[in-house]
C-alpha positions in Angstrom: 36.3 195.1 37.5 37.3 194.2 33.9 40.9 193.4 33.0 42.8 195.4 30.5 42.3 192.6 27.9 38.6 192.6 28.5 38.5 196.4 28.1 40.4 196.1 24.8 38.2 193.3 23.6 35.1 195.5 24.0 36.9 198.5 22.5 38.0 196.4 19.5 34.4 195.5 18.8 33.5 199.2 18.9 36.4 200.0 16.6 35.3 197.4 14.1 31.9 198.9 14.1 33.4 202.4 13.4 35.5 201.0 10.6 32.8 198.8 9.0 31.4 201.3 6.6 34.0 204.1 6.8 36.1 204.6 3.7 37.9 207.8 4.7 41.0 206.9 6.7 41.3 210.3 8.3 37.7 210.2 9.6 38.4 206.7 11.0 41.7 207.8 12.6 39.8 210.7 14.3 37.2 208.4 15.7 39.6 205.7 16.8 41.8 208.4 18.5 38.7 209.6 20.5 37.7 206.0 21.3 41.1 205.0 22.7 41.7 208.3 24.5 38.3 208.3 26.2 38.5 204.6 27.2 42.0 204.6 28.7 42.6 208.3 29.5 46.0 208.3 27.8 47.9 211.5 27.8 48.2 211.8 24.0 46.5 209.5 21.4 46.9 210.1 17.7 48.2 209.3 14.3 51.0 210.4 12.0 50.5 209.8 8.3 53.4 209.0 5.9 53.8 211.8 3.4 57.0 211.3 1.3 60.0 211.1 3.6 58.2 212.4 6.8 55.4 211.5 9.1 52.8 214.3 9.2 50.5 214.9 12.2 47.0 213.5 11.7 44.0 213.3 13.9 44.7 213.2 17.6 43.4 213.8 21.1 45.5 215.6 23.7 47.8 218.6 23.8 49.7 220.1 20.9 52.1 217.8 19.2 55.1 217.7 16.8 53.9 218.3 13.3 56.5 216.5 11.3 58.8 213.6 12.1 61.6 212.4 9.8 62.0 208.8 8.7 63.9 206.8 11.3 63.8 209.6 14.0 62.3 209.2 17.4 60.0 206.5 18.5 57.5 207.2 15.6 60.1 207.3 12.9 61.7 204.2 14.3 58.4 202.3 14.2 58.0 203.4 10.6 61.6 202.4 9.6 61.6 199.1 11.4 58.0 198.3 10.6 57.6 197.0 14.2 55.6 198.2 17.2 57.8 200.2 19.6 57.0 199.8 23.3 59.0 202.3 25.3 58.7 202.1 29.1 60.8 205.3 29.6 61.1 207.7 26.7 64.2 209.3 28.3 66.1 206.1 27.6 65.1 205.8 24.0 68.0 206.9 21.7 67.0 209.9 19.6 63.7 210.4 21.4 61.9 213.5 20.1 60.5 215.3 23.1 57.3 217.0 21.8 56.5 217.5 25.5 58.3 216.9 28.7 55.0 215.4 30.1 55.4 212.2 28.1 57.1 209.5 30.1 56.2 206.3 28.2 55.0 205.6 24.7 53.8 202.9 22.2 53.9 203.4 18.5 52.2 200.9 16.1 53.0 201.0 12.4 50.0 200.7 10.0 51.0 198.6 7.1 48.9 198.4 3.9 50.2 195.9 1.4 53.9 196.4 1.6 53.9 200.0 2.7 53.7 201.7 6.1 51.0 204.3 5.6 50.8 205.7 9.1 51.6 205.1 12.8 49.4 205.1 15.8 51.2 207.0 18.6 50.1 206.9 22.2 51.9 208.6 25.1 51.4 208.3 28.8 52.5 210.8 31.6 53.4 207.7 33.6 56.4 205.4 33.3 55.9 201.8 32.1 52.3 202.2 31.0 52.4 199.9 27.9 52.9 196.2 27.7 52.3 193.3 25.3 48.6 193.4 26.0 48.5 197.0 24.7 50.7 196.0 21.8 48.5 193.1 20.7 45.2 195.0 20.9 46.6 198.3 19.5 48.0 196.4 16.5 44.6 195.0 15.8 42.9 198.3 16.2 45.5 200.1 14.0 45.2 197.5 11.3 41.6 198.6 10.7 43.0 201.8 9.1 44.8 199.7 6.5 41.6 198.0 5.1 
C-alpha cells in the first residue's frame, strides 16, 4: 500500500498535467478540487477567491458551504491574513472558527499567493479529528501554487 507522500506525489503529477495548458484559474480550481476530493475522500474540498475584503466561495466538492468569509475571520480568513497555511487538528479549539457545518472536525487552509497578493485559499475539511499534518501541508502548498501561475 502506498504512503500518503507517495499518493500525493502521484496526485501532484496529475495536478501539473491539469495545470499545464489551463489559463482559467476557476476551471483549474474546479478540476483540482475534484482530483483531491476523489483521491483522499475528504469531507469538503474547495477554494475561496479573494474579492475585495472578503473571500468568496469558488469551485468545491462536498456539501453546501459558507459563501463569504471576511478578512482575518475563521481558519480561511486567518490563512489569508497571515499568508501561512493553517493546520487545525480540532476546529472547535480554533479561536473564531466559522462553523459552516458541525460535521467538520479538522481543517487545512493553504493561501495561494501570486506575486505579493493572496488571490485565493484552498480549504479542505475532514469529518475526523487530526486528519492533516505536515505531509498534507507540503503537498497541498505545491498543488495550490499551481493556481498562481
